[in-house]
N, C-alpha and C positions, 0 to 999 in steps of 0.2 A: 504494500500500500504506500502511496506517495505522501501521506500526511500522518501526523501524530494525533493522539487523542485530544490534546489541547486545541489544536487548530480545528479539528472536527467539531468540537463543542462550540467554538466561536462561529463557524460557518453554518451550523445546524439551523434548519427551518422547521423542525418537528412541531414546535408550538403553534405554527400556523395551519397545521393539518387538521382536516375534519375528523379524523380518527383519534387524534390526540386528546387526552385530558390529563390535567395535573394530578399526579399521585406521588410526587416526591422522588421520582427516578432521575438518573442522569440521562441526558438526551444524546442524540447521534446513534440511533438504533442500528443504522447501516454499518456503523463502526463497532459498537459495543455489544449488540445482540438484542433480541426481542424483549419487549416489555413484559413484566409480570402482572401488570394492571390492565393493559389494553387488550381486549378480547374481540371487539367488533371492528370489521373493516367497513368504514362508512365513507371513504374517500381517501385518495393518496396523492401527495404532492412530491413524493420521492423523485420522480423523473425530472423535476426542475430544481432539485437541490444542489447547491455547490459542493457539498460533501460527496454526493454520489458521483459527480463529475470528477472530483479529485481522486476518488478510488477507482475510477474507470469501470463503473458498473451501470447496468440498465435494468435492475430489478425493481420491485416495488413492495410495499407493505412490510418493510423490515421490522416495524414495531410488533407485528403479529407472527411473522415468519422466520425472523432471525437475521443476523448480520450478513453482510455480503460474503464473508469468509464461510459462514455456515451454509448459506444457500448455494455456494460454489463447490461444496463438498470438502472444504478445507478443515472443518472441525466436526467431530462427532457430537451429536446432540444427546 
């Protein structure tokens, strides 16, 4: 991955997503992994996120499905 977690958190737009709700978690789900709180997929803005662009991914719903690394088969769930 081209960026570190600190930069990912700064660029993250998860708070603007229709599926997001505040539950005290760290953001940048594409980088850190899926949410323990978010269970419903009600819209996704991942494809327009600068973090996704930085990590060179084209997936969506990281908050419910897992990080880019998990979804790419790099981490066992």
